[in-house]
N, C-alpha and C positions, 0 to 999 in steps of 0.2 A: 202951556199944557199941550200934551199930545193925546191923540185918540187912536184906539186900536180895536181890533176884532180878534177874538180867539174862538176856535172851533173845538167842540167836544161832543162825542157821542153821548146822548143823555143816558143810555144804558150803562155807561161807564162812570160818568160823573155829571149829574144834571145841575141846572141852575138851582133847583130846590135843595140840592146837597150843599151848594155853596152858601145859600141863605141859612141853612141849618148849622153849618160849620162856622159861619161868619168869615173865616179866612181859609185859604188853601195854598199849597205850593204848586205852581204850574210847572210840572216836571215831565220828563219823558220825550221832550221835543228832540227829534233827530234829523232835522232838515236845517241846512246852514242858513238859508234865508230867514226861516222862522227864528232860529237861534239869534241871528243878528238883530231881529226885531225885538226879541226879549231883552237883549243887551241894551237896546236904545230906550227902553221904557224907563220913565222917571217916576219917583214917588208922587202920587197924586194924579197921574195920568188916568184917564177914563177908558174903560175896555168893554166893548159890546160882547156879551156872552152868547154865542151862537150854538144851538143844538144842531149838529150835523147828522147826516145819514137818514134818520127816521123822521124827525120833526122838521128840520130845515127852516129854522126860524130863530131870530134873536129874542131871547127871553128876558134879559136883564142887563144892567150895567154894573160892572165891577170897578174897583179902584186899585191901582198899584199901591200896595202898602209897604213893600220892600223891594228894592231893586236887585238886579242880577247877582247871583253867587253860584258857585259850582254845584251842578246837579248831584245830589246825594244818591241818586238811583244808579249811578255809574262811576267807575273809577277813571273814565276818560275825561280829562279836564277841558275838552273842547266844548262841552255842553253845560248850559246854565239853566237856572230856574228863577222865577220871580214869585213873590207872594201877592195874591189877589184877595181883596176883601169885597164882600157883597155891598153894593151901594144903593141900587134902585131896581126894584122889580117893575118891568114895563106894564102899563095899564093894558096894552094890547101887544102881544108878540108881533114882530115884523117878519113876515115870511120871505123866503127866497123868491117866490113868485112875485110878491109885491115889489121887492127890490129890482127884479128884472124888468118890471113894468114901469119903473120910474126913470125917465130919461136922465135926470140929474145924477143918477147912481150908475149909469151905464159903464163907467170906467172903474168902478169899485173892484178892489182886488178879489173879493169874494166871487165875482163873476169871471174876471180875467185869469185868475190863478186859483182855480177851485180846489186844488189839492193842498194849498198852503194853509197851515194851521194857526199861524200868528201873523197878522197883517196890519199895516197902518191904515188909518182913515184920515181924510183931511177934515178940517173943521166943518165945512159945508156938508159933507157926507154924513158926519156924526149928527149935525143939527137936523138934517132931513129925516134920518132914522128916528130920532127922538120925536119929531113932529108926527111921523107916521104911527108912532106908538102911543100918541095921545098926550105927549108932554111938550113943554116949551123947549125949543131948540137952542 
């Protein structure tokens, strides 16, 4: 199993929207590195859902429910989407500030590549985030 983090402005599509909808297509990604990360996602992988810009915190955990296929929002076949399903609402959201203050997360892509919208997490990073949110890692 792999672990990921996706970023979204809550004003455009919030964690509560995914919980309400149960599943969503993760589309509109137009960065090659983020696209490659979408292509690497496997069914069952777990994904931290991060509210960017205003909230700056991880709100929940989604699960990859369908792997990459061509993005229907464009005719350009270089871009792909995945389907995400709501999996777990965090007991306590994990803020960017908390992440920055945690030495074991100092190399997380959220800090090192702050503009990247889809990024991998290693198992330890994922486990630490879950523990910070009040769940078993």
